[in-house]
LOTOR-413969 format. One line per 8 residues: number of its first residue (from 1); their letters; for each residue x, y, z of N, C-alpha, C. Coordinates in steps of 0.05 Angstrom, whole numbers, plus 5000, padded with zeros to 4 digits. Example, Ala and Ser with C-alpha at 12.3 -4.5 7.8 and 13.67 -1.06 7.14 Angstrom:
2
1 = as = 5264,4886,5156,5246,4910,5156,5264,4934,5156 ~ 5257,4955,5142,5273,4979,5143,5258,5001,5157
//
This chain:
383
1 = xxxxxxxx = 7369,1141,5679,7375,1116,5667,7349,1101,5664 ~ 7347,1085,5639,7322,1073,5632,7321,1048,5650 ~ 7293,1043,5657,7287,1019,5673,7299,0995,5662 ~ 7313,0977,5674,7322,0955,5666,7312,0929,5680 ~ 7292,0934,5699,7281,0911,5717,7268,0892,5699 ~ 7256,0900,5676,7241,0881,5657,7256,0859,5646 ~ 7284,0862,5647,7302,0841,5636,7303,0818,5656 ~ 7290,0821,5679,7289,0799,5694,7262,0785,5692
9 = xxxxxxxx = 7244,0793,5676,7219,0780,5673,7224,0751,5662 ~ 7206,0730,5666,7211,0704,5659,7208,0700,5628 ~ 7204,0720,5612,7203,0720,5585,7235,0713,5573 ~ 7251,0722,5588,7279,0720,5577,7296,0700,5592 ~ 7318,0694,5577,7341,0679,5585,7362,0698,5594 ~ 7380,0688,5605,7405,0701,5616,7418,0717,5590 ~ 7421,0704,5570,7435,0710,5544,7421,0737,5529 ~ 7397,0737,5536,7379,0765,5530,7384,0786,5545
17 = xxxxxxxx = 7386,0780,5570,7393,0804,5586,7423,0818,5583 ~ 7441,0796,5580,7468,0801,5574,7469,0817,5548 ~ 7458,0810,5528,7458,0821,5501,7447,0852,5505 ~ 7421,0854,5517,7411,0881,5520,7429,0901,5537 ~ 7443,0889,5557,7464,0906,5572,7487,0914,5553 ~ 7494,0894,5538,7519,0901,5526,7513,0922,5499 ~ 7490,0918,5488,7480,0936,5467,7474,0961,5478 ~ 7463,0965,5503,7459,0990,5513,7486,1005,5518
25 = xxxxxxxx = 7508,0993,5525,7531,1002,5530,7544,1014,5506 ~ 7541,0997,5488,7552,1003,5460,7539,1026,5446 ~ 7513,1026,5448,7497,1049,5436,7504,1077,5449 ~ 7510,1073,5478,7514,1101,5490,7541,1111,5482 ~ 7558,1093,5475,7585,1105,5466,7588,1112,5435 ~ 7576,1093,5419,7582,1095,5388,7558,1112,5377 ~ 7534,1114,5385,7515,1129,5370,7510,1158,5372 ~ 7524,1165,5397,7522,1197,5403,7543,1209,5382
33 = xxxxxxxx = 7558,1197,5363,7576,1209,5347,7566,1212,5317 ~ 7544,1196,5312,7531,1193,5285,7523,1221,5277 ~ 7533,1229,5251,7522,1253,5238,7499,1250,5224 ~ 7474,1261,5232,7445,1257,5222,7442,1277,5198 ~ 7462,1295,5190,7454,1316,5172,7450,1301,5144 ~ 7465,1281,5135,7461,1265,5110,7449,1238,5120 ~ 7422,1238,5116,7405,1217,5124,7417,1188,5111 ~ 7421,1192,5085,7430,1165,5069,7458,1158,5079
41 = xxxxxxxx = 7477,1179,5085,7502,1173,5095,7502,1162,5123 ~ 7484,1172,5141,7480,1163,5169,7473,1134,5165 ~ 7453,1125,5149,7446,1099,5147,7466,1080,5139 ~ 7482,1087,5119,7504,1072,5111,7526,1068,5132 ~ 7532,1091,5147,7550,1089,5170,7539,1070,5193 ~ 7515,1071,5200,7502,1056,5220,7501,1027,5212 ~ 7495,1021,5189,7496,0992,5182,7523,0984,5183 ~ 7546,1000,5174,7569,0990,5175,7579,0987,5201
49 = xxxxxxxx = 7572,1003,5220,7581,1003,5248,7569,0975,5263 ~ 7543,0970,5258,7532,0950,5268,7541,0922,5259 ~ 7545,0922,5234,7560,0900,5223,7586,0894,5232 ~ 7600,0913,5234,7630,0913,5244,7631,0904,5271 ~ 7610,0909,5288,7612,0904,5317,7595,0878,5325 ~ 7583,0866,5305,7571,0843,5308,7539,0842,5311 ~ 7529,0863,5313,7498,0865,5321,7480,0855,5298 ~ 7491,0859,5274,7473,0851,5251,7473,0822,5248
57 = xxxxxxxx = 7489,0809,5262,7491,0778,5257,7460,0767,5269 ~ 7447,0782,5283,7422,0776,5293,7397,0783,5276 ~ 7405,0796,5257,7384,0805,5235,7370,0784,5217 ~ 7390,0761,5213,7385,0744,5193,7392,0716,5207 ~ 7384,0696,5192,7390,0666,5203,7401,0649,5183 ~ 7426,0640,5188,7441,0624,5169,7443,0596,5176 ~ 7445,0576,5160,7445,0548,5170,7424,0540,5186 ~ 7430,0529,5211,7412,0517,5226,7400,0537,5248
65 = xxxxxxxx = 7409,0564,5244,7399,0583,5262,7370,0590,5255 ~ 7358,0602,5277,7332,0612,5273,7330,0638,5284 ~ 7309,0658,5273,7308,0682,5281,7296,0684,5310 ~ 7311,0695,5329,7302,0697,5357,7287,0723,5360 ~ 7260,0721,5363,7243,0745,5359,7248,0762,5387 ~ 7255,0748,5412,7262,0766,5434,7286,0782,5430 ~ 7306,0772,5416,7330,0783,5412,7324,0807,5393 ~ 7310,0801,5370,7304,0824,5352,7293,0848,5369
73 = xxxxxxxx = 7273,0841,5387,7253,0862,5398,7275,0877,5418 ~ 7289,0865,5433,7309,0875,5453,7326,0894,5436 ~ 7337,0888,5413,7353,0899,5398,7343,0928,5389 ~ 7318,0924,5376,7302,0947,5368,7295,0966,5392 ~ 7287,0955,5413,7277,0971,5435,7302,0990,5447 ~ 7325,0977,5449,7347,0992,5458,7359,1011,5438 ~ 7361,1002,5411,7369,1022,5392,7348,1046,5388 ~ 7324,1042,5390,7305,1063,5390,7304,1084,5412
81 = xxxxxxxx = 7311,1072,5436,7310,1092,5458,7337,1112,5453 ~ 7357,1102,5440,7384,1117,5437,7380,1133,5411 ~ 7372,1120,5388,7375,1133,5359,7353,1122,5345 ~ 7335,1135,5336,7316,1126,5318,7326,1115,5292 ~ 7343,1128,5283,7353,1120,5254,7372,1095,5257 ~ 7384,1090,5281,7398,1068,5286,7378,1043,5286 ~ 7357,1047,5300,7337,1025,5302,7326,1019,5275 ~ 7319,1041,5256,7309,1038,5230,7331,1023,5212
89 = xxxxxxxx = 7357,1028,5215,7376,1012,5198,7378,0985,5208 ~ 7376,0979,5235,7377,0951,5241,7354,0937,5230 ~ 7329,0948,5235,7303,0938,5230,7301,0929,5199 ~ 7310,0944,5184,7310,0943,5154,7328,0918,5142 ~ 7350,0914,5160,7367,0892,5151,7355,0866,5156 ~ 7335,0864,5180,7324,0841,5184,7300,0839,5170 ~ 7281,0860,5165,7260,0857,5146,7263,0853,5116 ~ 7284,0866,5106,7293,0866,5081,7304,0834,5074
97 = xxxxxxxx = 7315,0821,5090,7322,0794,5084,7306,0771,5100 ~ 7286,0783,5116,7267,0763,5130,7258,0738,5111 ~ 7251,0745,5089,7241,0723,5070,7261,0706,5063 ~ 7291,0716,5060,7312,0699,5053,7316,0681,5078 ~ 7319,0693,5102,7321,0676,5125,7301,0650,5129 ~ 7277,0659,5124,7254,0643,5129,7251,0623,5108 ~ 7252,0630,5081,7242,0614,5057,7267,0611,5038 ~ 7289,0626,5040,7308,0624,5017,7321,0597,5016
105 = xxxxxxxx = 7331,0590,4991,7347,0565,4989,7374,0569,5004 ~ 7385,0546,5006,7416,0546,5014,7434,0567,4999 ~ 7433,0565,4973,7442,0583,4952,7437,0612,4961 ~ 7414,0620,4961,7403,0646,4965,7414,0655,4992 ~ 7412,0642,5015,7422,0649,5039,7451,0654,5040 ~ 7468,0637,5024,7494,0636,5024,7506,0666,5005 ~ 7487,0672,4988,7497,0691,4972,7491,0718,4987 ~ 7466,0720,5003,7462,0747,5008,7465,0750,5041
113 = xxxxxxxx = 7460,0734,5061,7461,0736,5089,7488,0744,5099 ~ 7511,0731,5090,7534,0743,5098,7542,0770,5091 ~ 7530,0781,5073,7536,0808,5067,7517,0826,5083 ~ 7491,0817,5088,7475,0837,5104,7481,0833,5131 ~ 7486,0810,5141,7492,0809,5170,7522,0821,5176 ~ 7538,0825,5155,7563,0837,5167,7566,0869,5160 ~ 7544,0878,5144,7541,0906,5138,7552,0912,5112 ~ 7560,0893,5095,7571,0897,5070,7549,0904,5049
121 = xxxxxxxx = 7526,0897,5052,7501,0903,5036,7475,0912,5051 ~ 7460,0930,5042,7438,0937,5053,7416,0929,5040 ~ 7397,0919,5055,7371,0906,5042,7346,0923,5047 ~ 7325,0912,5032,7299,0927,5033,7280,0907,5025 ~ 7253,0915,5036,7229,0899,5034,7209,0916,5016 ~ 7203,0905,4990,7187,0919,4971,7159,0905,4971 ~ 7143,0916,4982,7112,0904,4985,7094,0923,4980 ~ 7097,0949,4987,7073,0968,4983,7072,0978,4955
129 = xxxxxxxx = 7048,0985,4945,7046,0994,4917,7029,1019,4922 ~ 7026,1036,4899,7012,1063,4903,6984,1059,4911 ~ 6972,1036,4901,6940,1030,4904,6936,1009,4925 ~ 6959,0993,4936,6956,0975,4956,6978,0979,4978 ~ 6967,0985,5004,6984,0985,5022,6977,0963,5040 ~ 6960,0965,5058,6955,0943,5077,6937,0921,5061 ~ 6925,0926,5038,6911,0909,5023,6931,0897,5005 ~ 6948,0879,5011,6971,0866,4998,6959,0849,4973
137 = xxxxxxxx = 6937,0838,4978,6925,0819,4961,6916,0836,4936 ~ 6917,0860,4932,6906,0878,4913,6932,0888,4896 ~ 6955,0880,4903,6978,0884,4886,6975,0876,4854 ~ 6986,0897,4840,6982,0891,4812,7009,0891,4799 ~ 7035,0894,4809,7058,0889,4798,7061,0863,4785 ~ 7071,0859,4761,7068,0833,4750,7101,0821,4748 ~ 7100,0797,4748,7125,0782,4744,7115,0760,4725 ~ 7121,0762,4696,7111,0742,4677,7134,0725,4672
145 = xxxxxxxx = 7125,0698,4667,7143,0678,4662,7156,0685,4635 ~ 7184,0684,4636,7200,0687,4610,7223,0666,4606 ~ 7219,0646,4596,7236,0624,4591,7238,0610,4619 ~ 7261,0609,4628,7270,0598,4655,7268,0621,4678 ~ 7262,0643,4667,7260,0666,4687,7234,0682,4689 ~ 7239,0708,4695,7213,0723,4701,7221,0754,4689 ~ 7199,0767,4683,7205,0796,4677,7184,0812,4696 ~ 7195,0833,4711,7180,0845,4730,7174,0873,4717
153 = xxxxxxxx = 7145,0881,4721,7138,0908,4713,7120,0921,4735 ~ 7122,0943,4739,7104,0960,4758,7122,0976,4779 ~ 7106,0985,4797,7119,1005,4818,7117,0994,4845 ~ 7132,0999,4859,7130,0997,4889,7136,1027,4903 ~ 7121,1031,4926,7127,1060,4936,7129,1056,4969 ~ 7137,1076,4983,7140,1079,5011,7161,1056,5014 ~ 7181,1052,5000,7200,1029,5006,7224,1040,5022 ~ 7224,1028,5046,7248,1040,5064,7276,1030,5053
161 = xxxxxxxx = 7295,1045,5055,7319,1039,5046,7319,1041,5013 ~ 7297,1051,5002,7293,1052,4972,7314,1077,4963 ~ 7329,1070,4948,7354,1087,4937,7379,1081,4946 ~ 7382,1068,4972,7406,1061,4982,7413,1033,4984 ~ 7391,1014,4982,7395,0986,4982,7410,0977,4961 ~ 7422,0948,4969,7439,0937,4949,7420,0914,4939 ~ 7399,0904,4954,7381,0883,4947,7355,0886,4958 ~ 7335,0881,4943,7308,0882,4949,7294,0856,4949
169 = xxxxxxxx = 7277,0850,4969,7256,0828,4966,7232,0842,4958 ~ 7225,0832,4932,7203,0842,4917,7179,0823,4915 ~ 7156,0836,4918,7128,0813,4914,7114,0825,4892 ~ 7109,0803,4872,7096,0810,4850,7075,0790,4839 ~ 7057,0798,4823,7037,0778,4816,7047,0761,4792 ~ 7047,0734,4797,7053,0715,4778,7030,0699,4768 ~ 7006,0704,4779,6980,0697,4769,6972,0669,4771 ~ 6983,0654,4790,6975,0626,4793,6944,0626,4799
177 = xxxxxxxx = 6933,0644,4815,6905,0646,4824,6899,0678,4827 ~ 6874,0686,4828,6869,0715,4834,6875,0720,4865 ~ 6874,0746,4869,6881,0754,4897,6907,0744,4907 ~ 6904,0740,4936,6929,0735,4951,6945,0712,4938 ~ 6929,0691,4926,6942,0667,4919,6957,0668,4893 ~ 6961,0695,4881,6973,0695,4856,7001,0711,4858 ~ 7010,0716,4886,7034,0731,4889,7058,0714,4892 ~ 7081,0724,4884,7108,0709,4888,7129,0730,4900
185 = xxxxxxxx = 7149,0717,4909,7170,0737,4920,7198,0733,4907 ~ 7210,0752,4904,7234,0752,4884,7256,0768,4902 ~ 7282,0759,4896,7308,0773,4904,7315,0791,4881 ~ 7319,0815,4885,7325,0831,4861,7348,0850,4871 ~ 7373,0842,4862,7396,0863,4862,7389,0891,4853 ~ 7397,0911,4868,7392,0937,4860,7401,0948,4833 ~ 7425,0936,4825,7439,0943,4801,7425,0928,4778 ~ 7405,0915,4779,7388,0901,4760,7378,0920,4736
193 = xxxxxxxx = 7386,0914,4713,7378,0934,4691,7344,0934,4692 ~ 7334,0960,4686,7308,0965,4689,7297,0973,4714 ~ 7309,0968,4737,7301,0977,4762,7310,1006,4768 ~ 7293,1026,4774,7301,1057,4773,7287,1065,4802 ~ 7299,1084,4813,7288,1098,4836,7276,1121,4823 ~ 7248,1121,4822,7232,1140,4810,7228,1165,4826 ~ 7229,1162,4852,7226,1188,4869,7234,1183,4896 ~ 7248,1200,4909,7252,1199,4938,7231,1212,4952
201 = xxxxxxxx = 7225,1202,4973,7203,1212,4991,7211,1224,5017 ~ 7205,1248,5020,7212,1263,5047,7191,1261,5067 ~ 7197,1257,5093,7177,1252,5112,7188,1266,5135 ~ 7169,1271,5156,7177,1289,5177,7199,1282,5199 ~ 7202,1252,5196,7225,1244,5211,7245,1227,5189 ~ 7264,1243,5180,7279,1238,5157,7287,1206,5157 ~ 7278,1188,5137,7292,1164,5132,7292,1160,5102 ~ 7311,1143,5091,7312,1137,5064,7285,1120,5055
209 = xxxxxxxx = 7271,1133,5039,7244,1125,5030,7244,1131,4995 ~ 7234,1112,4979,7230,1117,4953,7211,1103,4940 ~ 7200,1111,4917,7184,1099,4899,7205,1085,4878 ~ 7198,1059,4872,7217,1044,4854,7200,1039,4827 ~ 7210,1039,4803,7198,1032,4779,7214,1008,4771 ~ 7198,0986,4760,7206,0968,4748,7199,0962,4720 ~ 7217,0966,4700,7209,0966,4676,7225,0946,4660 ~ 7209,0923,4655,7223,0900,4637,7249,0893,4654
217 = xxxxxxxx = 7245,0887,4682,7267,0878,4697,7268,0847,4695 ~ 7289,0836,4683,7291,0809,4678,7307,0793,4701 ~ 7296,0769,4709,7308,0756,4731,7312,0728,4723 ~ 7331,0716,4734,7333,0688,4730,7315,0672,4747 ~ 7311,0646,4740,7291,0631,4759,7302,0631,4788 ~ 7328,0632,4789,7340,0626,4815,7332,0651,4835 ~ 7320,0673,4823,7311,0694,4838,7287,0689,4853 ~ 7273,0670,4846,7245,0664,4862,7252,0654,4887
225 = xxxxxxxx = 7239,0667,4906,7240,0659,4936,7217,0639,4941 ~ 7225,0615,4952,7202,0596,4960,7189,0586,4936 ~ 7164,0582,4935,7147,0570,4911,7132,0594,4902 ~ 7127,0592,4875,7110,0609,4857,7083,0612,4868 ~ 7071,0632,4872,7042,0633,4886,7041,0635,4913 ~ 7064,0632,4928,7067,0636,4955,7075,0660,4969 ~ 7075,0679,4950,7085,0706,4960,7069,0719,4983 ~ 7043,0714,4981,7028,0731,5003,7033,0714,5031
233 = xxxxxxxx = 7035,0687,5028,7043,0676,5053,7070,0678,5063 ~ 7089,0684,5045,7116,0691,5052,7116,0718,5067 ~ 7104,0739,5055,7102,0761,5065,7089,0763,5095 ~ 7064,0749,5099,7050,0752,5123,7071,0735,5143 ~ 7084,0717,5136,7102,0702,5157,7125,0720,5162 ~ 7133,0736,5148,7157,0752,5153,7145,0775,5170 ~ 7122,0787,5165,7112,0809,5182,7102,0796,5207 ~ 7095,0771,5207,7087,0761,5233,7112,0760,5254
241 = xxxxxxxx = 7134,0756,5243,7160,0760,5260,7164,0789,5268 ~ 7167,0804,5244,7176,0828,5250,7156,0853,5261 ~ 7129,0844,5260,7109,0865,5274,7112,0866,5302 ~ 7120,0846,5315,7129,0850,5343,7151,0868,5347 ~ 7169,0868,5331,7193,0885,5333,7189,0914,5328 ~ 7163,0920,5311,7154,0948,5310,7145,0959,5336 ~ 7131,0943,5348,7121,0950,5376,7144,0953,5397 ~ 7165,0937,5393,7190,0942,5409,7203,0968,5403
249 = xxxxxxxx = 7202,0977,5381,7215,1003,5372,7200,1025,5387 ~ 7172,1023,5385,7155,1042,5400,7159,1041,5428 ~ 7164,1019,5441,7169,1017,5467,7196,1031,5478 ~ 7214,1029,5459,7240,1043,5461,7233,1075,5463 ~ 7222,1083,5443,7214,1109,5443,7200,1122,5467 ~ 7180,1103,5477,7166,1110,5499,7184,1112,5523 ~ 7203,1090,5527,7220,1092,5551,7236,1117,5549 ~ 7247,1125,5527,7263,1152,5526,7245,1176,5534
257 = xxxxxxxx = 7225,1177,5524,7204,1197,5530,7200,1197,5563 ~ 7194,1177,5573,7191,1175,5600,7215,1183,5618 ~ 7239,1175,5608,7265,1183,5620,7270,1213,5621 ~ 7264,1224,5594,7262,1253,5593,7248,1270,5607 ~ 7221,1259,5611,7199,1270,5626,7208,1270,5658 ~ 7222,1249,5667,7230,1246,5695,7253,1266,5699 ~ 7270,1269,5682,7293,1289,5687,7278,1321,5687 ~ 7261,1323,5669,7249,1350,5671,7233,1357,5692
265 = xxxxxxxx = 7219,1339,5704,7199,1346,5725,7213,1344,5752 ~ 7240,1330,5751,7254,1335,5777,7273,1351,5780 ~ 7280,1365,5757,7293,1388,5755,7283,1415,5757 ~ 7260,1418,5741,7248,1442,5739,7233,1452,5763 ~ 7238,1478,5770,7227,1490,5791,7200,1506,5784 ~ 7180,1502,5800,7154,1521,5798,7148,1527,5823 ~ 7147,1553,5826,7139,1567,5853,7153,1555,5876 ~ 7182,1554,5872,7200,1542,5894,7198,1513,5900
273 = xxxxxxxx = 7182,1497,5883,7186,1467,5888,7190,1457,5859 ~ 7198,1429,5861,7198,1413,5838,7175,1410,5825 ~ 7174,1410,5798,7151,1404,5785,7139,1375,5789 ~ 7157,1359,5798,7146,1330,5806,7129,1331,5828 ~ 7128,1354,5851,7113,1354,5870,7085,1360,5865 ~ 7079,1368,5844,7047,1371,5834,7036,1348,5832 ~ 7011,1344,5843,6998,1317,5841,6989,1311,5810 ~ 6981,1333,5796,6973,1329,5769,6998,1318,5753
281 = xxxxxxxx = 7022,1327,5755,7046,1317,5744,7053,1287,5751 ~ 7046,1281,5777,7051,1254,5787,7031,1237,5772 ~ 7006,1248,5769,6988,1231,5754,6995,1224,5726 ~ 7006,1244,5711,7016,1238,5686,7040,1217,5685 ~ 7059,1221,5704,7079,1204,5707,7068,1177,5711 ~ 7051,1172,5728,7039,1144,5735,7027,1136,5710 ~ 7012,1153,5692,6998,1139,5669,7020,1130,5647 ~ 7044,1147,5648,7065,1140,5628,7077,1113,5638
289 = xxxxxxxx = 7083,1111,5661,7097,1083,5671,7080,1061,5666 ~ 7053,1065,5671,7034,1045,5665,7034,1034,5636 ~ 7031,1054,5621,7031,1047,5590,7052,1035,5578 ~ 7078,1043,5589,7100,1033,5582,7106,1002,5591 ~ 7100,0997,5617,7100,0967,5627,7082,0951,5613 ~ 7054,0961,5608,7034,0949,5591,7042,0940,5565 ~ 7054,0960,5553,7066,0954,5526,7089,0934,5524 ~ 7105,0937,5546,7129,0917,5548,7116,0887,5550
297 = xxxxxxxx = 7096,0885,5566,7086,0857,5572,7073,0850,5545 ~ 7061,0863,5530,7047,0851,5505,7071,0846,5486 ~ 7090,0863,5484,7114,0860,5465,7125,0833,5469 ~ 7136,0829,5496,7149,0804,5501,7133,0781,5505 ~ 7109,0783,5507,7092,0760,5506,7091,0750,5477 ~ 7087,0767,5456,7088,0761,5429,7113,0745,5422 ~ 7133,0762,5431,7162,0753,5420,7169,0723,5437 ~ 7162,0719,5461,7164,0695,5474,7145,0672,5460
305 = xxxxxxxx = 7122,0679,5456,7106,0657,5443,7118,0646,5415 ~ 7127,0665,5400,7137,0659,5376,7160,0642,5377 ~ 7180,0650,5398,7207,0637,5401,7198,0610,5418 ~ 7176,0603,5428,7170,0578,5443,7160,0559,5421 ~ 7157,0565,5399,7148,0548,5376,7120,0553,5362 ~ 7107,0572,5372,7084,0579,5356,7085,0584,5327 ~ 7070,0572,5311,7077,0575,5280,7066,0598,5274 ~ 7048,0614,5283,7040,0640,5279,7035,0654,5308
313 = xxxxxxxx = 7036,0679,5306,7028,0698,5328,7015,0722,5322 ~ 6996,0718,5298,6983,0738,5286,6969,0756,5307 ~ 6954,0746,5323,6937,0757,5345,6957,0775,5363 ~ 6976,0757,5375,6995,0768,5394,7006,0794,5387 ~ 7020,0790,5358,7035,0812,5346,7020,0834,5339 ~ 6995,0834,5333,6974,0854,5324,6971,0868,5351 ~ 6966,0853,5372,6959,0869,5399,6982,0885,5407 ~ 7007,0872,5404,7030,0888,5412,7035,0912,5397
321 = xxxxxxxx = 7028,0909,5374,7038,0932,5354,7015,0954,5357 ~ 6991,0949,5359,6972,0967,5365,6973,0982,5389 ~ 6978,0968,5413,6977,0980,5437,7001,0994,5441 ~ 7026,0982,5434,7053,0998,5440,7056,1022,5424 ~ 7046,1024,5398,7051,1044,5383,7029,1069,5387 ~ 7008,1059,5395,6984,1077,5402,6994,1090,5431 ~ 7001,1074,5449,7009,1084,5476,7036,1101,5478 ~ 7051,1094,5458,7078,1107,5458,7073,1137,5448
329 = xxxxxxxx = 7055,1140,5429,7047,1167,5420,7034,1181,5444 ~ 7018,1171,5461,7008,1186,5481,7029,1192,5505 ~ 7047,1174,5509,7069,1179,5528,7089,1199,5519 ~ 7093,1201,5493,7113,1220,5481,7096,1249,5483 ~ 7073,1251,5473,7055,1273,5478,7057,1286,5501 ~ 7054,1270,5523,7053,1277,5551,7083,1291,5556 ~ 7100,1278,5547,7128,1286,5555,7135,1311,5541 ~ 7126,1316,5513,7125,1343,5505,7110,1364,5521
337 = xxxxxxxx = 7087,1355,5529,7071,1378,5545,7085,1384,5574 ~ 7099,1363,5585,7112,1369,5609,7136,1386,5605 ~ 7147,1387,5581,7168,1404,5573,7164,1432,5570 ~ 7140,1436,5564,7128,1466,5558,7139,1474,5532 ~ 7149,1496,5527,7155,1507,5504,7182,1492,5493 ~ 7199,1479,5510,7222,1468,5503,7215,1442,5491 ~ 7189,1433,5493,7181,1406,5482,7180,1406,5452 ~ 7174,1431,5442,7172,1434,5412,7198,1448,5400
345 = xxxxxxxx = 7218,1452,5415,7244,1463,5405,7256,1446,5389 ~ 7261,1453,5362,7276,1436,5346,7304,1425,5357 ~ 7305,1401,5358,7332,1389,5366,7328,1376,5395 ~ 7306,1380,5408,7304,1369,5434,7295,1340,5432 ~ 7302,1325,5450,7298,1298,5448,7268,1289,5445 ~ 7252,1300,5462,7220,1297,5458,7208,1307,5432 ~ 7222,1328,5420,7212,1336,5394,7219,1319,5374 ~ 7242,1305,5378,7249,1282,5355,7231,1258,5359
353 = xxxxxxxx = 7229,1252,5385,7213,1230,5388,7183,1231,5380 ~ 7173,1259,5381,7145,1267,5373,7140,1259,5343 ~ 7166,1267,5328,7162,1265,5299,7170,1234,5293 ~ 7184,1218,5306,7192,1192,5302,7170,1172,5304 ~ 7155,1175,5323,7135,1156,5331,7111,1153,5315 ~ 7104,1174,5299,7076,1177,5283,7078,1156,5262 ~ 7102,1151,5250,7101,1131,5226,7094,1103,5233 ~ 7101,1097,5259,7100,1067,5271,7070,1061,5272
361 = xxxxxxxx = 7053,1081,5273,7026,1070,5278,7012,1066,5246 ~ 7027,1069,5225,7021,1069,5200,7034,1042,5185 ~ 7061,1041,5186,7076,1021,5171,7072,0993,5186 ~ 7078,0978,5166,7071,0943,5173,7044,0938,5189 ~ 7025,0954,5176,6999,0948,5187,6989,0972,5206 ~ 6971,0988,5197,6964,1011,5209,6944,1002,5233 ~ 6942,1023,5250,6931,1016,5275,6902,1003,5272 ~ 6885,1016,5254,6857,1004,5250,6861,0978,5237
369 = xxxxxxxx = 6880,0973,5218,6880,0947,5208,6887,0926,5229 ~ 6904,0935,5248,6911,0916,5270,6887,0908,5285 ~ 6866,0928,5287,6839,0923,5301,6826,0902,5284 ~ 6827,0905,5261,6813,0886,5245,6821,0857,5247 ~ 6849,0857,5250,6862,0827,5252,6858,0818,5280 ~ 6856,0834,5301,6851,0827,5328,6824,0815,5329 ~ 6805,0832,5317,6776,0822,5318,6770,0794,5304 ~ 6784,0793,5283,6778,0767,5265,6789,0742,5280
377 = xxxxxxx = 6813,0748,5287,6823,0727,5303,6810,0717,5329 ~ 6799,0739,5341,6782,0734,5366,6756,0720,5360 ~ 6743,0729,5336,6718,0718,5330,6725,0690,5319 ~ 6743,0688,5303,6751,0659,5294,6756,0640,5312 ~ 6769,0646,5342,6770,0629,5360,6745,0616,5367 ~ 6722,0627,5363,6695,0616,5373,6685,0597,5356 ~ 6694,0595,5330,6682,0577,5310,6695,0550,5312
//
């Protein structure tokens, strides 16, 4: 059983603990029957299940609600511990409509959030381009004014839920100023003429990913999210919230790896004694437990800080994502090693975790980018 003592840390309120325990029980019952043979179908089923049973209501904020980052992190950690694709499906509902929750008009929220929070619509966040990943300011996709609306042209790639989403939050250059100050955000329904799935992208841990082609996509003025020219700030604000949740997902993967390692070393016999009796193995277990707890402290510090009213948690979120994802990679690798040959057997839990964790050190800001962010924030505090 995964450690639950962290739920008594002062970062959390009673409602957080109750939610985490309820979700853990739900996931243990519901997620074991999900068929992963068809990745797209599994994601649709997962979104439907989580919408039906109320978990997706936490993915967006309607009316006077606010996004509770501790809740988002607890949900992602719990789902990731049980099923990486379930975590992915929940996360994309939140990230895909994060800009709508934070910056959408009342009309935009009313149109899309009830659908995504109920699982009736799948959402996606379209920011990355072929020549601009972490360098968002270098985006070249255009949104040219056309009467009272806009026309979008260009490509987006590595878009999670690409090909199965019903709505995309898209960032394009409207040209108010060069660089980061000339981007805007738009809501683009998937069935808008001119929007095509150019390529589906296959990766080592299967997820719905695609390159999208926007060819003369006409949008009404009401599709603009927030103010024109504020797209970069909108994107960074959304990532400021959801970057901590990536760290939480990595934490969930790491917890599962530690659990699997504990089962292995206490049940595996070597020369008449449990593998756990070896001091070298005990040293590995100690390091894994330390990395898990240290990551959890950074994750929930960032989440608590944001929920406590901090306008930005750029430094805290970057630290959480960098440390949690990098250390989860180490924890999972150690779990594979402790499993021996079974650790690389297709279908084993630790083998799946080994493939799942790698992408988290890249998306929503690669590890080296997080180091740059942390350094700049730390140096900036001295001026």
